[in-house]
MARGUGU-549284 format. One record per residue: x, z, y of N, C-alpha, C in turn. Coordinates in steps of 0.05 Angstrom, whole numbers. Atoms other than C-alpha are relative to their C-alpha. Example, Ala and Ser with C-alpha at 12.3 -4.5 7.8 and 13.67 -1.06 7.14 Angstrom:
<atoms>
((18 0 -24) (246 156 -90) (18 0 24))
((-16 -1 -24) (273 143 -21) (-15 14 22))
</atoms>
This chain:
<atoms>
((3 -32 -13) (95 -309 228) (-6 20 -14))
((3 -22 20) (96 -246 199) (-20 15 3))
((23 -18 -1) (38 -207 185) (-5 23 15))
((9 -25 -12) (46 -149 220) (5 -13 32))
((5 15 -28) (53 -197 285) (-33 -6 3))
((25 13 -10) (-16 -219 276) (-26 24 -7))
((17 -16 1) (-48 -153 252) (9 30 12))
((-8 -22 -16) (-39 -91 298) (-2 28 -20))
((4 -18 16) (-61 -47 242) (12 -4 -31))
((-11 4 25) (-24 -77 186) (19 29 -6))
((-15 -22 12) (11 -28 137) (27 4 7))
((-30 -5 -12) (84 -34 163) (2 6 28))
((-3 -16 -27) (65 -19 234) (-13 26 -2))
((10 -24 2) (21 35 214) (18 22 -13))
((-18 -18 19) (68 68 160) (23 -12 -9))
((-28 15 10) (136 41 161) (14 20 -13))
((-10 -19 13) (158 106 134) (-10 -4 -36))
((9 3 24) (123 84 70) (0 -30 -13))
((3 26 6) (123 9 69) (31 -15 13))
((-27 17 -3) (196 -37 68) (-13 -27 -9))
((1 29 10) (190 -110 71) (27 -11 -12))
((-23 14 16) (234 -139 15) (-1 -33 5))
((3 30 2) (209 -214 25) (-24 -7 20))
((20 8 -11) (167 -251 71) (2 -30 6))
((-2 27 -5) (154 -330 74) (-31 -10 8))
((24 2 -6) (94 -367 97) (-27 2 -24))
((20 0 22) (52 -356 31) (-5 27 -10))
((10 -23 8) (63 -282 17) (24 18 10))
((-21 -18 -10) (102 -216 30) (-2 18 -21))
((-1 -16 21) (133 -171 -19) (13 30 13))
((-9 -29 -12) (135 -95 3) (6 13 -26))
((-2 -24 20) (167 -39 -34) (-15 31 19))
((20 -16 -9) (116 22 -21) (11 23 -15))
((-14 -25 17) (145 95 -38) (-19 24 16))
((14 -18 -6) (97 153 -26) (11 28 -13))
((-7 -25 15) (127 224 -34) (-26 22 -2))
((22 -23 3) (83 287 -54) (-3 10 27))
((11 -17 -25) (41 309 7) (4 -22 21))
((-9 17 -14) (63 245 45) (-29 -16 8))
((27 15 -6) (6 208 82) (7 -21 16))
((2 24 -14) (-12 142 123) (-28 1 11))
((28 6 -16) (-65 135 173) (-16 -28 -9))
((19 22 4) (-118 81 164) (16 -22 11))
((-18 27 -4) (-84 11 155) (-9 -25 -16))
((7 30 9) (-93 -58 137) (18 -18 -24))
((-12 15 16) (-73 -98 75) (-11 -31 -9))
((13 23 8) (-87 -172 55) (-4 6 -28))
((0 -3 30) (-104 -187 -18) (25 0 -9))
((-26 -6 13) (-49 -154 -58) (-4 1 -29))
((-1 -1 31) (-21 -146 -127) (21 22 3))
((-25 -21 -1) (20 -77 -138) (6 -3 -36))
((-5 -8 28) (61 -65 -197) (17 25 1))
((-7 -28 -5) (72 12 -205) (28 2 -19))
((-27 -10 9) (146 32 -213) (6 25 -11))
((3 -26 12) (133 105 -217) (-26 11 1))
((26 -14 7) (69 142 -237) (-7 23 20))
((7 -26 -16) (29 188 -195) (-30 -3 10))
((25 -1 -3) (-35 207 -161) (-3 -6 30))
((8 0 -28) (-60 182 -94) (-29 -3 9))
((23 -7 -9) (-122 195 -54) (-1 -19 26))
((-2 19 -13) (-144 130 -15) (-32 12 20))
((25 -1 -18) (-197 140 46) (-8 -25 3))
((14 31 -9) (-243 80 54) (-9 9 30))
((6 8 -22) (-266 57 121) (-26 17 6))
((23 -15 -2) (-333 92 110) (2 30 2))
((-7 -31 3) (-301 161 104) (-1 11 -26))
((-3 -6 28) (-305 163 30) (26 4 -14))
((-27 2 8) (-249 179 -12) (0 -4 -31))
((-4 11 25) (-222 156 -82) (28 7 -9))
((-25 -8 10) (-168 190 -120) (3 -19 -25))
((-12 22 24) (-129 140 -169) (29 14 -12))
((-19 -7 10) (-84 159 -219) (16 -32 -9))
((-15 28 8) (-31 103 -228) (20 7 -22))
((-18 -5 19) (17 94 -287) (24 -24 5))
((-22 10 0) (82 67 -294) (-4 -30 -13))
((9 25 14) (80 -8 -310) (-27 -16 3))
((25 7 -1) (9 -14 -289) (4 -23 19))
((1 17 -23) (-14 -74 -246) (-23 4 10))
((28 -2 -11) (-72 -66 -195) (-1 -23 13))
((9 22 -14) (-106 -120 -158) (-19 11 23))
((19 -15 -21) (-139 -105 -90) (-3 -23 20))
((8 20 -20) (-177 -148 -39) (12 8 23))
((-9 -7 -24) (-162 -151 32) (-17 30 7))
((15 -22 -2) (-180 -81 57) (18 21 22))
((-16 -20 -14) (-161 -21 103) (-6 27 -16))
((3 -36 21) (-150 56 72) (25 10 17))
((-19 -20 -4) (-113 113 91) (9 14 -28))
((-9 -9 22) (-71 145 36) (12 25 1))
((-20 -24 -3) (-40 210 15) (6 4 -33))
((-8 -6 29) (-3 230 -48) (-8 30 -4))
((11 -23 3) (-42 286 -76) (13 12 -29))
((-18 -7 23) (7 291 -136) (27 13 3))
((-29 -22 -7) (73 325 -148) (27 -23 -7))
((-30 22 0) (119 258 -163) (-8 -18 27))
((-4 16 -13) (142 205 -119) (-16 -29 -12))
((14 25 11) (96 135 -127) (13 -17 16))
((-14 26 -9) (134 74 -118) (-19 -25 -12))
((8 24 6) (110 4 -119) (8 -25 15))
((-8 27 -17) (127 -68 -111) (-30 -18 8))
((26 11 -5) (64 -99 -75) (5 -29 12))
((-1 29 -15) (58 -173 -63) (-26 -11 12))
((22 3 -15) (13 -189 -10) (-8 -31 0))
((6 33 -1) (-20 -263 -8) (-5 0 24))
((7 7 -26) (-26 -296 55) (-21 -26 -6))
((22 21 10) (-89 -342 61) (6 -25 20))
</atoms>
């Protein structure tokens, strides 16, 4: 079953303009994420995931409690995130691109 079928607040459902499914099976889903300068996504959910940064830039993440965190991402960087929900905005002047591997439990 697709992740987005199980979670109405899934990233692909909420922000299909940023998230493209490249591959999915019963163990994982691989997304291409592309966020242009000024582009936003409303609050959405991701399972535990690992990101490989293809193009560097600066993103602002809104947490569920309303707080925000600004993150500078570097090309070639790898990030690891627990299951969570967030909103996002590209506050930099470059397109941020990642390959995101989401793990299914």
